[in-house]
N, C-alpha and C positions, 0 to 999 in steps of 0.2 A: 139564232139562225146562222150567225157568222162565227167561224171557228178559226183560230190561229194555231198551227201545229209547228212546233220548233224541233230542231234536231241539230246534232253536232257538238253538244256540250260534252265535257269529260275532263280527264286529268291529263295534264301536259307539264313538261319540265320548263323552267325558265329559259327563255330564248326560243322556245318552240312556237308553233303555229296551230291554230284551229280555225275552222270555217263553220259558222252557224248558218242555218237556213230556217226560214219561216214562211210557210205557205198559208194563205188565206183561202177559205172555202165557205160554201153556203150561199146565202142570199147576198149578192154583190151587184150593185148597179155601177158604182164607180169607187175608186180608191184615190183619195187625195194625197196621202202620204203613208209611209211605213218607216219604222225605225226600231231602234234597240235602246233599252234602258237597262241599268244594273243596280243591284243593291247588295252591298257587303254587310256582314254582321255589325250592328250598331251604327250604321250610317244610313243616310237618307238615299232614296232612289235618285239616280242621276242619269242624265242623257248621255248615251254613248255615241250614237249616230242616227241621223234621220235622212230620208230622201223623199222628195216629192215625185208625183207621177211625171212631172216634166224633167226630172233629173237633177234638180237642185239639191245639194247636200249640206249638212251641218254636223259638225263633230264636237264632242266634248274636248276640252283643252288637254286632258290627260292622255288622250289616245291619238291625237293628231300626229300624222306621220307614221303610225304603226298599224292602224286599223283602216279598212276600206269598206264602205258600204256600196252595194249595188242592188239592182232589182231586174226582174224579168216581168214586165207588165202583162205579157200574154199568159203567164203562169200564176199571176198574183203572188209572186214570191220575192222575198227580200233576203239578201245574203250579207253576212258580216265576216270578212277575212281579217283575222287577228294574227299579226306577226309580232315578233320580238316580245313575247308575252313576259310579264313580270308577276311575282307573287302578289303584288297589290292589285292586279287585275282579277284576282279571285273574287267571285260574286255570283249571285243568281242573275242571269240575263233574261230579260223579258222582252218579247216581241210586242210592238205596238202598231196599230193601224188605224187611221181615220178613214172610215168607210161610209158611203151612202148605200144602205142595203137595198132600197127600192127607189123608184123615181119620185114618189110622193113622200118619202121619209127623209128627214134631215140626217146629215152625216153625224157620226158619233165615233168615239174611241173605243176600240176593242183591244184586249190584252190576252196574251198567251199565258200558259201556266208557269213559265219560267224554266230555264235549264241551267244546271249548275256547271260553272267553269272553275276548275281548281288548278292553280299554277304552283308547282313545288319548286323550291330553291335548290 
């Protein structure tokens, strides 16, 4: 009943920027946190950035200073502004959200389909 819809992925040259967006919809009572993970070929999925409903943020070491996560709680949407992109940022980026779908249902994690970001040198 909960769906995460991502947008903004694509091809960009090194040094360029992209802005990813993820909107949560469906049965939502509350959202505890939203964030982004990525997975490159042959590598494990890793945290890129996360943000709680209260605004606390957490970033992966490799993106600190270059990426910025933000959210619009009224729209149940999270954004990832990616600047100074490097070829090593190439990966499938997945939106994640910890959501309580109904008042009597415990919160759980939901995942988007993933969007491909390709950075050329």
